[in-house]
C-alpha positions in Angstrom: -13.1 -4.7 34.0 -11.8 -1.5 32.6 -10.6 -2.0 29.0 -8.2 1.0 29.4 -6.2 -1.1 31.9 -6.3 -4.1 29.5 -4.9 -1.9 26.8 -2.1 -0.7 29.1 -1.2 -4.3 29.9 -1.2 -5.3 26.2 1.0 -2.3 25.4 3.5 -3.2 28.2 3.8 -6.7 26.9 4.3 -5.5 23.3 7.0 -3.0 24.2 8.5 -5.0 27.1 8.9 -1.9 29.2 6.8 0.1 31.7 8.5 3.4 30.7 8.1 2.8 27.0 4.4 2.0 27.5 3.9 5.1 29.6 5.4 7.2 26.9 3.2 5.7 24.2 0.1 5.9 26.3 0.9 9.4 27.6 0.8 8.2 31.3 3.4 8.3 34.0 5.4 5.2 34.6 4.0 5.0 38.2 0.4 5.1 36.8 1.2 2.3 34.4 2.7 0.2 37.2 -0.4 0.8 39.4 -2.7 -0.3 36.6 -0.8 -3.5 36.1 -0.7 -4.2 39.9 -4.4 -3.5 40.2 -5.1 -5.9 37.3 -3.0 -8.6 38.9 -4.9 -8.1 42.2 -8.3 -8.3 40.4 -7.3 -11.5 38.6 -5.5 -13.0 41.5 -2.5 -14.1 39.5 0.9 -12.4 38.6 0.8 -11.2 35.0 4.3 -9.8 34.5 7.8 -10.4 35.7 10.2 -7.5 36.1 13.8 -8.0 35.0 16.8 -5.7 34.5 16.2 -5.8 30.7 12.5 -5.0 31.0 9.1 -6.6 31.6 7.9 -10.0 30.4 4.5 -11.7 30.8 4.2 -14.7 33.0 2.6 -17.9 31.6 -0.7 -16.7 33.0 0.0 -13.2 31.6 0.7 -14.5 28.1 -2.6 -16.4 28.1 -4.5 -13.3 29.3 -2.6 -11.1 26.8 -3.9 -13.2 23.9 -7.5 -13.0 25.1 -7.2 -9.3 26.0 -5.9 -8.5 22.6 -8.8 -10.2 20.9 -11.2 -8.4 23.1 -9.7 -5.0 22.4 -9.7 -5.6 18.7 -13.4 -6.5 18.9 -14.1 -3.4 21.0 -12.3 -1.2 18.4 -14.5 -2.8 15.7 -17.6 -2.1 17.7 -16.7 1.5 18.0 -16.0 1.9 14.3 -19.2 0.1 13.4 -21.3 2.5 15.6 -19.6 5.5 14.1 -20.2 4.1 10.6 -23.9 4.0 11.4 -23.8 7.6 12.6 -22.0 8.7 9.5 -24.6 7.0 7.2 -22.7 3.9 6.0 -24.9 1.8 3.8 -24.0 -1.6 5.2 -22.5 -3.0 8.3 -19.1 -4.6 8.0 -19.1 -8.2 6.7 -17.8 -10.4 9.5 -16.4 -13.7 8.2 -15.2 -16.7 10.2 -13.0 -19.5 8.9 -11.0 -22.4 10.2 -7.2 -21.7 10.1 -6.6 -23.7 7.0 -9.4 -22.0 5.0 -8.4 -18.6 6.4 -4.9 -19.1 5.0 -5.9 -19.1 1.4 -9.4 -20.0 0.2 -11.4 -17.3 2.0 -9.1 -14.3 1.4 -9.0 -15.3 -2.3 -12.8 -15.3 -2.4 -13.0 -11.9 -0.7 -10.5 -10.5 -3.2 -12.7 -11.7 -6.1 -15.8 -10.2 -4.4 -14.1 -6.9 -4.0 -13.1 -6.9 -7.7 -16.7 -7.4 -8.6 -18.5 -5.3 -6.0 -16.1 -2.5 -5.1 -15.1 -1.5 -1.6 -16.6 -3.6 1.3 -15.7 -3.2 4.9 -14.9 -6.7 6.2 -13.1 -8.7 8.9 -11.8 -12.2 9.1 -11.8 -14.2 12.3 -10.0 -17.6 12.3 -11.1 -20.2 14.7 -12.1 -23.8 15.2 -15.5 -25.0 13.8 -17.2 -25.2 17.2 -16.1 -21.7 18.1 -17.2 -20.2 14.8 -20.6 -22.0 15.0 -21.2 -20.4 18.4 -20.2 -17.0 17.2 -22.5 -17.2 14.1 -25.4 -18.1 16.4 -24.5 -15.2 18.7 -24.6 -12.8 15.8 -20.9 -12.0 15.8 -20.4 -13.5 12.4 -22.3 -13.0 9.1 -20.8 -16.1 7.6 -18.4 -18.9 8.6 -16.7 -21.6 6.7 -16.4 -24.7 9.0 -15.8 -28.4 8.8 -17.4 -31.6 10.1 -14.2 -33.0 11.4 -14.6 -34.7 14.8 -16.5 -34.0 16.9 -18.7 -32.9 14.0 -21.1 -30.1 13.4 -24.3 -29.8 15.6 -27.7 -29.6 13.9 -29.0 -26.2 14.8 -32.1 -24.5 13.2 -30.6 -21.1 13.9 -28.1 -21.3 11.1 -28.4 -22.1 7.4 -25.9 -24.7 6.3 -24.5 -25.1 2.8 -22.3 -28.0 1.8 -19.3 -26.9 -0.3 -17.5 -30.2 -0.8 -15.1 -32.8 0.6 -11.5 -31.9 1.4 -8.9 -34.6 1.2 -6.3 -34.5 4.0 -2.6 -34.7 3.0 0.6 -35.3 4.8 3.1 -32.5 5.2 6.8 -33.5 5.3 10.1 -31.6 5.5 11.4 -30.8 2.0 14.3 -33.2 2.4 12.2 -36.2 3.6 12.7 -39.4 1.6 9.0 -39.5 0.6 8.9 -35.8 -0.5 7.9 -35.5 -4.1 6.3 -38.9 -4.4 2.7 -39.6 -5.4 0.1 -40.8 -3.0 1.7 -43.0 -0.3 0.1 -45.6 1.9 0.0 -44.5 5.6 1.9 -47.7 6.4 5.0 -46.2 5.0 4.7 -43.4 7.7 4.0 -45.8 10.6 7.5 -45.3 12.1 7.3 -41.5 11.9 6.7 -39.0 14.8 3.5 -37.1 14.2 2.5 -33.6 15.5 -1.1 -32.4 16.0 -2.6 -29.1 17.0 -6.3 -30.1 17.6 -8.3 -33.1 18.6 -10.3 -33.2 15.3 -7.3 -33.7 13.1 -5.8 -36.2 15.6 -9.0 -38.2 15.4 -8.9 -38.3 11.6 -5.3 -39.4 11.7 -5.9 -42.2 14.2 -9.0 -43.4 12.3 -7.1 -43.5 9.0 -4.2 -45.3 10.5 -6.4 -47.9 12.2 -8.2 -48.7 8.9 -4.8 -49.5 7.4 -3.9 -51.7 10.4 -1.2 -49.4 11.8 -1.0 -46.8 14.5 0.1 -43.2 14.4 2.6 -42.0 17.0 1.3 -38.6 17.9 4.2 -37.7 20.2 4.2 -33.9 19.7 1.6 -31.3 20.2 1.5 -27.8 18.8 -0.5 -24.8 20.0 -1.7 -24.0 16.5 -1.3 -24.6 12.8 1.8 -22.4 12.5 3.5 -24.2 15.3 2.6 -27.6 13.7 4.2 -26.6 10.4 7.3 -25.2 12.2 7.9 -28.6 13.8 7.5 -30.3 10.4 9.9 -27.8 8.7 12.6 -28.4 11.3 12.4 -32.2 10.9 10.8 -33.0 14.3 7.7 -34.6 12.9 5.3 -35.1 10.0 1.7 -33.9 10.1 -1.8 -34.4 8.7 -3.2 -31.2 7.3 -6.2 -30.2 5.1 -5.7 -30.4 1.4 -6.9 -26.8 1.0 -3.8 -25.6 2.8 -1.4 -27.0 0.2 -1.6 -23.8 -1.8 -0.5 -21.7 1.2 2.3 -23.9 2.7 5.6 -22.4 3.8 8.4 -23.2 1.3 10.4 -25.5 3.6 7.6 -28.1 3.8 5.9 -30.2 1.1 2.5 -31.9 0.9 2.2 -35.5 -0.2 -1.2 -37.2 -0.9 -2.3 -40.4 0.9 -3.8 -43.5 -0.5 -7.5 -43.6 0.3 -7.1 -40.3 2.3 -9.3 -39.2 5.2 -11.7 -36.5 4.2 -13.7 -33.8 5.9 -16.8 -32.0 4.8 -16.6 -28.2 4.2 -19.7 -26.2 5.0 -20.7 -22.5 5.0 -23.0 -21.5 7.7 -24.9 -18.2 8.0 -27.3 -17.1 10.8 -30.9 -17.2 9.6 -31.8 -13.8 11.1 -30.7 -10.5 9.5 -28.5 -12.0 6.8 -25.8 -9.6 5.5 -26.6 -8.7 1.8 -23.0 -9.6 0.8 -22.9 -12.9 2.6 -24.5 -15.0 -0.2 -22.3 -13.5 -3.0 -19.2 -14.2 -0.9 -20.2 -17.8 -0.3 -20.7 -18.3 -4.0 -17.1 -17.2 -4.5 -15.8 -19.3 -1.6 -17.5 -22.4 -3.2 -15.8 -21.6 -6.5 -12.4 -21.0 -4.9 -12.8 -24.3 -2.9 -13.6 -26.5 -5.9 -10.7 -25.1 -7.9 -8.1 -25.4 -5.1 -7.8 -29.2 -4.8 -7.2 -31.9 -3.8 -11.0 -31.8 -3.1 -14.2 -33.2 -4.5 -16.4 -30.9 -6.3 -19.1 -29.0 -4.4 -21.9 -30.7 -6.3 -20.9 -34.0 -4.6 -23.8 -35.3 -2.4 -23.3 -33.9 1.1 -22.3 -36.6 3.6 -24.6 -37.2 6.6 -23.4 -34.7 9.2 -21.4 -36.1 12.1 -23.2 -35.6 15.3 -21.7 -34.6 18.6 
């Protein structure tokens, strides 16, 4: 597929107009329309709907737009990396992966500390679920990734080096006006009548296991596409949610975190590919470990690593 056409499609979706996209891309409107029609023919699905007020992606078009945007961003980074080598850059960019909760606070703070100590470093941050990040580290797309052993767990793979950082205690996020807001650790039984929202299978499994140990069940009646959507449903009073404790320092102001009695935990690990390690990866992981142990609620990184959960 021609990435130029992908870029045209993404631009049309961003601007909501064929003519505006044509102006920005220095094409004619008919050329932009032909590119979109050709892409739809190639994929076999309609990607846009044309209305009097402009152009909007179809549901299939919105899914394709997200993947296309990620691909275009990676392609742009590949071009910059190749040009950096041509221009004699001393090190390749440091590509970091992290789960959404760790990418929201812990990892950026660690990178900031590394930059203060080491000066300018070209780097990128890719949020994703642990299984995705593990695969990308093996493929060589990432120099380091911070992942968890939440269900279904981390695979044992000799191609990556694994470093245990500590245990993260899960917390419940509530709307600010919730009756339990501001209280100390609460038993999950007091939340048995609440509607819960989840955004991934791993977190849902932890919640169900924790509720089952307490002799109750959790009503996971709502699903969110991602962590931001999950927090939005909590903030507007539609549900409560189980989230990682490391996220507490980066929550939006209209929700609040409450600890659980005997909370579920997940192990936090840093993984790096064994081949061609980036020279800045190890110093970064040291700073991530420090940032993690100081964030709380979490157990210190020197805690004995739990036996990895197998797939």
